N, C-alpha and C positions, 0 to 999 in steps of 0.2 A: 747144760745139756739141752737138746730141742725138746720142746714140749714142757719144759719146767718154767713156772712163772716165779721170777725171782722177788715179785712183790708179796709172795704169800710167805708168811712165817714158816720155818722148818719145825719138825716135831720137837718135843722137850729134850730127848736123849741125844739130839744133835746139837742142841744149843746150850744146855746146861753144862758147866765145867765138871770134870770127873773129880771125885774126892780127892783131896790132897793134890790136885794139879791146879796151878794158879790160872786164872782166867786170862785169855789173850788179850793183849792190848788192843784198843779201838783203832782202826785203821786211821792213818794220818793223811793230810793232804798229799796229792801226787806231787812228787818232786819234779819241776821242769826238766826237760832234757837238757844237756850241755848245750850252750850256744844260743838257747832261745832268747834270753835276756839281750845278747848282743843283736840278734835279729830284730827285736823289737825296736831297740834303740835306732839301728839302721833305718828301719822302717820310718820312724819318727823323724829322723834327720832328712830322709829323702822327701817326706811330706812337706817339712819345713823349706827346704831348698825348692821345691816345686812351687810353693806359695810365694816365696820371695821372688822367683823368677817371673811368676805371673804378674806380681804387683809391680816389680821394676819395668817389666816390658810395657805395662800401661803408663807408668810415669814417664818413660823416655820418650813416648809418642806426644806428650804435650809440648806446645811450642810457645806458650806465654807464661809469665809468672803467676797470674792469677790461676790459670788453668792448672798449673803445676802445683800450686799451694792447696788447691781444692782437692786435687788427687792425692796429696801427702795426708791430709786431713781424713779422707775417706778411708785410704789404706790403713793409716795408724789405728784409726777407731775399730777397724776390724782385727788388727793385730793384737790390741790390748783390751779388747772387749768393752769399748765405750760406746756411748751413742751421740755424744755432742763433743764440740771442741773448737779451738780457734788457733790460728797460725798468724804470727806476727813477723813481718819482714822489715828487718831494720839493720841493714849492713853497717859494720862497724867503722868504715870509713867515712860514713856521713854523706856520701855522695848520691844517696837514694838509688832507686825509689823505695819509698817506705809504705807499707800498707798492711792492714789488718783483714783477715778473711775468717769467717765463721762456718762451722758445720752444725746445722740444726739450731743456731741461733740467729735471731733477727738483729739488725743493725743497732736498735736500742739496747739489746742485751750486750752487744760488744762495748758499746758506751758505758753500760753500767759496770761492766768487769774491769774496765779501764779507770773507773773511780777508785778502785782499790790502791792504797799508796804503792808505788812501784817497788820500793825496796822491800816490802813484805809479800808481794805476789810472786808465785812461783816463776811465771815467765819473766818478770822484771827481774828477779835475782839471777836468772840465767843470762839475761841480755846485758846485765851490769857486770857479770863476771866472765864473759867469754873473752877469748883472745882478740887483739887487734890484728890485722893482716900485717905480715912482715915481722910479728913478734910472736912466734909460736909458743904457746904454753899449753899446759894440760887443759883440755876441754873438761869443764865441770861435769859432774854426774847429773843424771836427770834427778827430778825432785818428784817425790811421791807423797801424797798427803791422803792417808788412808781414811780419815774421817775428820772433816772440817769442823764439826762440833767440839771434838776432843783433843785436836792437834794442839800441841803447845807452842806459844810464840806467835800465833796469828793475830793480825790486827782486828779489832773488832768489826771494821768495815768489811773485812774479808768474810767472817761469818755472816754479816747482814746480807751481802751480796750473794752468797751461796744459798741462803734460805729464800732470798726473793726469787732466784732463777730455778730453784729446785734441785741443786746438785749438792751431793754429800761427799765427794772425793774427787782428786784430780791426780793427773800424771803429766809432768811436763818434760819435754825433751828438747835439748839444744839442737839448733839446725847449725852446726858448726863442725869444722875440722881443722886440724893444725895447718893444712895447706890452704883451704879456702877463707880461714878465719871466720868470724862472726857474720853470720847472715840473719839470724833470728832464733825464733823458738816456737815450738808448738805445744799446746795443752790439750789434754782430752779430759772430759768430765764425766764422772759417774752419777747415776741417780741414787745409788746406795752406797754405803761405805764399802770400799774395795780398793785393791791394788793389783797391777799386773804380776803373775807368777814369773819365776826366774826364767822359764822358757820364753814368755812373752817379752820379757824385759830384753833378752838376747836378740830375738827376733826384729823387734822395733829398733834396736841398737844399730844392726846391720843395715836396715832399711834407711834409718835417719842418715847413716853416713853417705849411702848412695844418693839420696834424695838431695843432700846438701851440695854434693859435687854437681848434681844436675841444675839445681837452683844457681849454684855459681855461674855455669855456662849461659843459662839463660838471662842472667843479670848482666853478664857482659854484652850479650846480643841486645838486649833492651836499651843499655846505655848507648851503644852503638847507633841504634835506631834514633834516639833522642838527639845525638850529636849531629847526625845525618840531617835530620829535619830542621834543626836549628840553622845548620849551614845553608840549607836550601832556601828557608826564608829569608836569611840575610842576603841572599843573592838575588832576591826578587824586590820588586819597588816596596819600599816601607810606607808609602802612601800613594794614592792615586791622585793626578792632577784635577784642578778645577778649571774646566773650559766652558765658557758660555755656550749654551744651546745643547749640551749633552750631560747626561749623569752617567757615572761609571760604578761598576761594582765588580769584584773579583772573587773567586773562591778557589783555594789551592790547598790540596793535601798530597804530602809525599809519601810514596810507598815505603814498606818496611825496609827495603834495600837500597832506597834512595836512587831514584831516577832522574832523568834530566828534562822534565817538562817544565815550561816556563811561560810567562806573560809578561808584557810590558805595555805602558801608555804614557806617551810623552807629549807635552805640548811642542808645537812647531810655529814657525813664523806665520805671521797673518792670520793667527786665530785658528789654525789648523791643528790636527791631532793625529798622532800616529798610534795604531793599535796593533799589537803583535802577539801571536802564540806560536809556540813551537816545541818540538821535542827532540832530544839528542839520543842517539841509540847508546845502549849500555846502561849499566847500573853502577851505584857506588860513588866513591869520592872522585874518581876520574871522571864519570859522566856529570857530575856536579860541577867540577872545574870547567869541563868543555862547555857546559851551559851558561856559565858565568861569562866566559869569553865570547861566546856567540851572541849573547844578549847586549853585552857591551859594544860589540862590533855593529850589531844592527843599529843601535841607537846613533852611532856615529854616521853610518850611511844614511840613516833617516833624516838626519839634520841636514846633510849635505845634498840629498836628491830624494827626499821623502815623497814628492809629488809624483814620482815615477816608481811605484812599487816594484816592477820588474827589474829596474836597475838596482834597487836596493837589494833584492834577493840574488841577483847576478853576482854582485859584489861580495855577498855572504858566502855564496857558492864557492866562488874562486878563492876566497880566504880559507874555507873549510878545506878544500882539495889541496891547498898548498901547505897548510900548517898541520893538518890532521888527516892525511889521505886514508887512514883506516876506518874513519867514523863517518856516519852519515847522520842525517838530521831532516826533519820535516819543519816547515815554517809557513806562516801566513802573515802577510803584512797588509794593513789597510791604512790608506791616507784618506782622513775624513775632514770634510769642511763643515763643521755644525751648522754655521749660518745659513748655507745653501742646502744642508741636509743632502750632502752628496759624499759618497764614498768610491774610491777607486782601490782595488785590492788585487793581489796576486798571491797564488799558493805554490808551494813545492811539496807535493806529496801529502798535503794536510786535507783533514776533513773540511768539508764546506760550510761556511758559517750558516746560521739559522735565523730568519726574521720572524719575529713574534709580534703581532698586532691584533687588533679587533677584527680586522676583515681578512687577514691571511697569517698562515703559519707555514712557511716554506724555506726549503734549503736554497742557497744562492748557487746558481748553475755556474760553477767554476770549471775551467778546462782541466783536463787530465794532465798530471805532470808528475815527473820523478822526484824523489826526496833529493835535497842537496847532497852532493858528494857521490851520487850513483852514476852520473853521466860525465863524459869528458867535458861538456859544456852545457849548462842548464839554460833553458829558455822556455817561457811560457807566456800566453797573452795575459793581459789584466782584464779585469771585469769591473764595470761601473754600475752601481745602483743608487737609488734615491729613496731612503726610508721615509715613510709618512709620518706627520707628526704623532707622537706617542708611541712609535714602534721602537722595539728593542732588537738590536743585532747581537747575537749570542755567538761569541768564538769559544772554542774548547779544543781539548787535545783528545787523541785517540783512547787515552787511558779511561775517559768517562764511558766509552763504548765497550771497552774490553772488561771492565769492571762488572758489566751486566752478566757475563758469562755466555752470551748468545753468540750466534753468527753475526757477522757485520751487517748483513742486509736486515736481520731482525733487530739489531741493536739500533740502527737508524730509524726503523720504524717505531720502535719504543721511545726513542728520543723525540721524534716528530709529535707522538701522541702526548707525551710528557709536557712539551711546550705549548701544545694546542689546549690543554686543560688547565693553564694557568688561570687562576680566577680574576675576574674583572677588577676586584678591588686591589689586586696585587700587580697589575700591569703597569701601574704608575712608578712602581719601585724597582730598578733593575737588580738590587740584592734580593727582593722577594721573588722575582722571576727566577734567578739563579738557585735559590733555595727550594722553590717548588720542583724545579726540573731535577735537582738531586734527590729530594726526598721520593719523588714519584719513580725516578729511573732506578734508584738504588735505595728501596724501602729499608733495608737492614743496615743501612749507613756505610760509611767508607771503611770503618774498622782499621785492623792492621793485619789483614790476612798476609800470610807468608808469601803468597804470589801476587799481592795486591799492586796495581799500577798507580802512577802518580795521576792526579785528576787536576785539570785546570779549567775553569770557566771564567771568560770575561764578557761581561755584559755591558753594552752602550745604549741607552735610551735617549732618542733624539726628541727634542721639544718642538 
């Protein structure tokens, strides 16, 4: 009733039981309405699904194995309530790559953990017991060690390492599925004795299966990148020739999708030297194959008529138009006579060389011309230049400029500034000149960005 304070005790005649009448039983806890328990469980499931969705969305945005492994470690630590961990990538087929990534662990800590005998460590037991690709078996269960100090069957070295690094428990999860086979294992470390709850085990199990499939896809991509880079390197010169009067150095990096940038340096009759750089349109194996054919053809034309760079490129353009009409290419060929410090060059849609010396740093003024395969008949005049003693002529591909991420005019300006800033002590070494330009123009390195271009530099220093 309104106005009555329920906290004030009632008078005795209202609270004491009547004689002969048993006292009323104390009120029990309220019984939850029907369906409340089901609603609570549904709410928990929705929360778990939302968490898994967010974590898998973050994982699927990773584009490299290292990045994905770090994401797996961070997400797994949140799911099982740990602070530190490590992930071991060790594909069962032995084709690699193999790596170990830590979360909250220094490189030395990872090395210390690896001193535990493999057969007694949790991740080692998982790696040794996971199925091989093509032989699906039951994927082993995760391994939980609630308390390293009291767990039976542990190697003494395991307890020693745990005490040194300050962890008291661990939970190891296999990164494997019956379809993907064994890829590796992840281990999370607890500062105090603990183990995941049944709910946490279920969530990390679901996440681990998804993570394994994503890692398997990234592993295929990484192996393809390595194969493409290997093929590209095999199609380029295994070594640069030694020609009196000139020193040579080359730097080459293949992009993640495998482009068609190339370079060449070949000795010609009477002490001459042919220098070439070029880029074939497209990416992937077909571009690499076209690059190999184009480079081999240019070598033949250079031997026959290298003293006339325009004729060399004209022959190359005719070959490209007849054999690969759907493909275009840029190229620059220079006929050098080191003894006379004389260069005659011609370019087809290619960026101009850069002359780097103590008194000048300038682009060679080449005539504008279309790439090979773009016109019914290619023709452009040649250009002659005479490098001074000690000057370096730098040839490069457009990938160097595009890797900067700037507009082309800005990229050219940055390239000029990088060349002009070469220290005097490095100007006597064409390799040092090329390295300085790379470091200055691309301070973050070439890396393996998803949209990374091929990069080629060919430096010739005239004595």
